[in-house]
N, C-alpha and C positions, 0 to 999 in steps of 0.2 A: 676580698671575699674569701671566705673559708672554702677549702677544697671540698669539704663535705656538702657544700651547697651548690656545687657545679651542676647537679642534676636539675636544679630549679631554674637554670638560666633560660631567659626568654628574649626573643629578638623584637625590636620595635623599629619601624621605618618612620623617622621623624618627618613631619609635614614640610619642614624646610628642605628636605632631601640633602641636608648637609651643605647647601649652597652658601650659607652665611658664615662659615667657620674656616675659611681659607684652606679647605681640603683636609681638615683634621678629622672630620667624620665622613668618610667616603660613602656616597649614596645615602647618607642620613641614617645609617644602620648603627644602633646601639644595643648592647647586651645588658639586660636587667634581670633582677631576681626579686621574688616577693619580699615584702618587708617582714621584719621579725617583731617579737614582742617589744623590743627596744623602740622600733618605729611606732608601734601601736601606742606606747606610752607618750611619745612626742605628739601624736595626733590628738590625744586627749589632755594635753598639758596646757592648752591655751597659748602656746608659743606663737610669736609673730609669724604670719603666713609666709612671708618671703624667706625668713630664716628656716622655717619648717621645710619648704621646698628645697632649699639648699642642702639641708641635712638628708632628706629622703633621696635626692639625686646622688649625693656623694656616697651614701651608704649602700645604695641598691643598684647603681648603674656603673658601667665600666667606661668612664670618660677617658678620652685620650690624654696623654701627658701634655700639660700646658693649657688645658681647657678646664675652666672652673664651672660649677653649676650656675653661677650668676652670669656667665658669658652666653648662656643659651637664651634664645628669644622667649618672650612671655608665652607665645603660642606653643613652642616646643616644650617648655617647662610644664605647661598645663597638660599637654598630651602625655608627657612622661608620667605625671601624677595620675592621670586616668589609667594609664597602662599598668602602673604599679598597683593601683587599687584593684584592677581587674584580675591580675595574676595572683594577687594575694587573697582575694575573695571571688573566685570564679563562679559566681551565681547570678541569675537574673536579678535585675534591680526593680523593685516594686515602688511606685510612687503614686501619690494622690494629687488630684487637681479638681477645680470647680468647673463644671461644664458651662460653657458660655451660652449654650442653647437652652438646656432644661434647668440649669442652676443647681443640679445635684452634685454631691461630692462623688467623683468618679475615681476609679483606680486603673492603672496601666502597668504593664510589665515590659521591661526593656533588656535586651542583651547588649550590654555596654561595649562588648568587643566587636559587634557586627552591625548594630542598628543605627549608629551615629555616623554622619558624614565626616570623612577625613579628606582634607585638601592638601595638595602637594605643590610646592613652588616649581615653576618650570614645566608643569604638566597640566593638561586640561582634558576632560572626558570627550570621547567621540560620541556625537549625537546621531540618533536614527532619523528617519524621514519626518517624524513628528516632533523633532526637537528634544527628544528624551535621551538621557545618557545611556549608552550601551554598557551593560555590566562588565567591569574589568577591562574596558578598552580605553586607552589614553593616547594622546600625542604630545610630543615634546614641543614646548614653546619657549621663545627667548625670555630670559629673566635676568635682571640686574638690580642690585641695591647700591645707591638709593633709587627709589622709584619716582620717575618724573610724572608730574601731574599739572596740566594747564588749568588754572582756576578761572571762574567766570569773568574776573576782572582783567584777564589777559596775562597776569603774572604766572610764571611757571616755577613751581617749587619741586624740590626733590626731597623725599622723606625716607626715613629708615624705620626698621622694626625695633621696638623697645626690647631691651634685655633685662634680665633679673637685676643687674647692677643699676639700671635706670630706675627701677621701682624703689630702690633704697634711696636714691637721690631725691625722688619725689616725696618720699616719706620724710626725709630730713627737711626738705623745703617747707612742707606743711607744718612741721613742728615749729620751724622758725617763724612762720606767719602767725600761728596761734599763740606763740609766746609774746608776740608784739600786740596781737589783737585777739583776745579770748572770744570775741563774738564773730570771728571769721566764719564764712560759710563752711558747711561740712566738706565740700569738695574744693578746699582752698588751693589745691594743686592742679586744678583743671587746665588753666592756661600754661602752666609750667610743663605739665605732661605733654601737651600738644607741641610746645616749643622744642622739647627734647627730641622730637621726631625729625625736625628740620635739619637737613644737611646743606642744602643750597637754596637760594632764592634768586631766580633769573640767572642761574649759572654761576653765582658767586657763593663761595663757602661762607657760612655764618656761624657765629658762636652763640651761646645761650642768651646773651644780652640782646643781640640783634634779633634773634628768633622770638624772644619774649615781646619785644617792641612790635614786631610784625604781627604776632598773634593777637596782641591787645587791640589792634586796629582792624582785624578781620570782620567783614560783614557776614551776616547769617548765610547767604548763598554760598560763600566761599568755605565757611566752616562746615556747612552741610556737605559740600563736594568732597572735602577732606575726609570727613567721618565716613562717608559712603565708600570712598576709595580704600580707607583702612579696612572696612568690613569686607569689601569684595575681594581684597587681596590677602585676607587672613589665611593662615595655614594651620595644619593640625586638626584636632578634633573641633567640630562645630556642635556645641551642646544645645541644639534646638530640636524640639520634638513636635509631632503632630498626632497626638493620641486620639483615638475614637472613644467617645463616652460609652461606658459599659451599660448605661441605662437606656439612652436614646440613640446610640450609634452615631451621634453627630461628630464629624471630624473637627477637633479643636486645634488651635495654633495656626502657625508655628509659634512657640514660646520657649523661653529658656528652660532647660531641664531643671526641675526642682531637686535640690540636694538636701535631703533631710538626714536625721541621725542614722537611719539604716544604710545610707550610702557609705558611711565611715565604720559603722558597726552592724553589719548584716547579721540577721538571726537565721538559724537553721529552720527550714520549712517543716511544719508539722505534718505528719502523715495522717 
């Protein structure tokens, strides 16, 4: 980073709390800076999304020696991307949605720095008497990767978080499948993606071949239990919103935050 850009440095506390990188990111703290016109060109170039994230993180974050952008978990990578966008364009984000009550096209405004939930590994919110989280109050809880999960069948699996390097493996796998079968389903890497997560089955370390065989025989209740555990133990930014309709005031959602063109290229508000 150029010395002239030191004044733009911003701190991010990764949702992983740095617990997944062998102490290389103490407390999950990274220094980042806004992207430049060079990165803006990348955003509009149609470049592969995984390569784009690698370049943005490499160019705009101070990773410790020996740690590459692809070594970060997908959750941390997504959080870093959000943070870079927000410090590059520090303006409220306006988005449109269709109200599920009145059917009108509604509009909402979001402060992307403060209005989205951020989850941290090894930390959970302190709840009040009504079961609601107390703002800014947390307690430390035990955490270890891989994460053990008993399935409805009685089998105990241990799963891990996917990294950027895993996304490249999934992409390569899908290309191989489609080269052999042009009519393969759009999500040809679905089973492979899940199999990559498995570290152990009933206490025994497994390779990708054994994990693929196990995944191919999963029943729906087990697959559901896995997907729910993945979601419940996600870290970083949770991009789900519950906006009120500006026509009928009905609370919509929660649903995934829509990312339209203005997310990547916000315009100045007219006075």
